[in-house]
C-alpha positions in Angstrom: 0.0 -0.2 -0.1 1.2 3.3 -1.3 0.2 6.9 0.1 -1.6 8.7 -2.5 -4.2 11.0 -2.7 -7.6 9.9 -2.5 -8.7 13.6 -3.7 -10.7 15.8 -1.2 -9.5 17.0 2.3 -10.4 16.3 6.2 -9.7 18.0 9.0 -6.4 17.1 11.0 -6.8 16.2 14.4 -3.5 18.4 15.4 -4.3 21.4 14.0 -7.3 21.7 12.9 -6.6 22.6 9.1 -8.2 21.0 6.1 -5.3 18.3 5.0 -5.1 16.5 1.6 -7.0 13.0 1.9 -4.8 10.4 1.3 -4.6 6.3 1.8 -2.6 6.9 5.1 -3.8 9.8 6.4 -6.7 8.8 8.2 -4.2 6.2 9.9 -2.2 9.1 11.1 -5.2 10.8 12.5 -6.3 7.8 14.2 -2.9 7.5 15.7 -2.6 11.2 16.3 -5.9 10.9 18.4 -4.8 7.8 20.1 -1.9 9.4 21.2 -3.9 12.4 22.9 -6.7 10.7 24.1 -5.4 7.6 25.3 -1.7 8.3 26.1 -2.0 11.6 27.4 0.6 13.3 24.7 0.0 16.9 24.4 -1.6 18.2 21.2 1.0 20.9 20.8 4.0 18.5 21.7 2.6 16.1 18.3 3.6 17.1 14.8 2.4 15.4 11.8 4.4 14.4 8.6 7.8 16.2 9.8 10.0 15.9 6.6 13.6 14.2 7.1 15.7 15.8 4.2 18.8 15.4 2.9 20.6 15.7 -0.4 20.6 12.4 -2.4 24.2 12.6 -3.8 26.6 15.6 -3.0 27.2 16.4 -6.6 26.2 20.7 -7.1 22.5 20.4 -7.9 21.6 17.5 -6.5 18.0 16.5 -6.0 17.1 16.8 -1.8 15.1 13.3 -0.8 12.6 13.6 1.9 11.1 10.7 3.8 7.7 11.9 5.6 7.9 10.3 9.7 4.2 10.2 10.1 4.5 11.9 13.9 6.8 13.5 16.2 6.4 13.9 19.9 8.6 16.6 21.1 9.6 17.4 24.9 9.3 20.7 26.6 12.2 22.0 25.1 11.4 21.4 21.6 13.6 18.4 20.8 12.1 15.6 19.2 11.3 12.8 21.9 9.8 10.0 19.6 9.3 9.4 16.0 6.6 7.5 14.9 6.7 5.7 11.7 3.5 4.2 9.8 4.3 0.8 8.0 1.7 -1.1 5.8 3.8 -4.5 6.8 5.0 -6.2 9.9 6.4 -3.7 12.1 9.5 -5.8 12.9 10.6 -5.5 9.2 11.0 -2.1 9.5 13.3 -1.3 12.4 16.2 -0.3 10.7 14.4 2.4 8.3 12.2 3.4 11.6 15.7 3.7 13.5 17.5 5.8 10.7 14.9 8.4 10.1 14.5 8.7 14.0 18.4 9.4 14.0 18.2 12.0 11.3 14.7 14.0 12.1 15.5 17.7 12.4 16.7 18.5 15.6 17.3 15.1 16.6 18.5 12.4 17.2 14.8 11.2 18.8 16.1 9.0 21.3 12.6 6.7 20.7 11.1 5.4 17.6 8.5 3.3 16.8 6.8 1.5 13.8 3.5 0.5 13.8 0.5 -0.9 11.3 -1.7 0.4 14.3 -2.3 -3.3 14.9 1.1 -4.3 16.4 4.1 -2.0 17.1 7.4 -2.1 18.0 9.7 0.3 20.4 13.1 1.1 19.7 15.8 2.6 21.5 17.8 4.8 18.8 21.3 4.8 19.8 21.3 0.9 19.7 18.6 0.0 17.6 17.3 -2.3 20.3 13.9 -3.5 20.7 12.4 -2.0 23.7 8.9 -3.5 23.8 6.5 -5.2 21.0 2.9 -5.5 20.8 -0.5 -3.4 20.6 0.9 -1.6 23.9 4.3 -0.5 22.8 3.6 2.8 22.4 4.6 4.7 25.3 2.3 7.2 27.8 3.8 10.7 27.3 3.9 10.4 31.2 6.8 7.4 30.6 9.1 9.4 28.0 11.6 10.9 30.2 12.4 7.3 32.0 12.4 5.8 28.5 14.2 8.9 27.1 17.1 8.9 30.0 20.5 7.6 28.9 19.5 7.7 25.3 20.0 11.2 23.8 22.8 10.8 21.2 24.6 13.8 19.7 23.6 14.6 15.9 25.4 12.7 13.3 28.5 13.7 11.3 31.3 12.3 8.9 30.7 8.9 7.7 27.6 7.7 10.0 25.5 10.4 9.1 26.3 9.7 5.3 25.6 6.0 6.4 22.1 6.8 7.6 21.4 8.9 4.8 22.0 5.9 2.4 20.0 3.3 4.4 16.9 5.6 4.8 17.2 6.2 1.3 17.8 2.4 0.4 14.8 1.3 2.7 12.4 3.9 1.9 12.8 3.5 -1.8 12.3 -0.3 -1.9 8.7 1.1 -0.9 8.1 4.0 -3.4 10.2 3.5 -6.5 7.2 1.0 -7.8 4.8 4.0 -8.0 7.1 6.3 -9.4 7.0 9.4 -7.0 3.1 9.7 -6.0 3.8 8.2 -2.2 4.1 10.2 0.5 3.5 13.7 -0.3 6.7 16.1 0.8 5.6 18.4 3.8 6.6 21.7 3.4 
C-alpha cells in the first residue's frame, strides 16, 4: 500500500486545518487521536508529517530526498523524543528504516522510535536499535517518555555515520516507493 491522494480533504486532528486525504491520512489521524486521548500526549507536542530531508548525492544541484515521519512527539525544550512511522507490513521489518529516520529527524536524533501498522507496534531505542517493547501496547504513554529517554539521547550524526544513515534511510524508503513513480508520501512544506 502506498500513500496516494484520494482527492478531497479531511480535518487534521492536531491542527484543525484541512489536509489532503490520502491512503495513510486516516491512519495518521487515528494515531494522533490515540496518542492524545488515550496515552496523554499534549496535542501541541505532536507534529504530523515531519520531513527528513537530505541531498541524494553531494553533487552541485543534486535533488533533495524527503522521507516523511508520520508523527513526532517533542519535549518541553522542543527536542524530538519519539518518532512514529506507520508501516503497511509487519512493524518489526521496518526497524532499521525507523531507527534511521529517528537518527536523522530535524532537531534530533530522537531517543525513541516506533514502527506500527496500528495493530502491532515495535518501540525501539534509537542509539543502539534495540527493541524495548513489542505488541499492541508498545507505544508508550507521554508520562513514561522521560524515563524511557534517559540515557538514550545522542549527539547529531556527522561524517561517515551521517552519510551511512542517509543511505540506509534512502535505500529502505525507496524499496517502498520506487514502484509508484514518486506519487507516494506527499512532501511536507
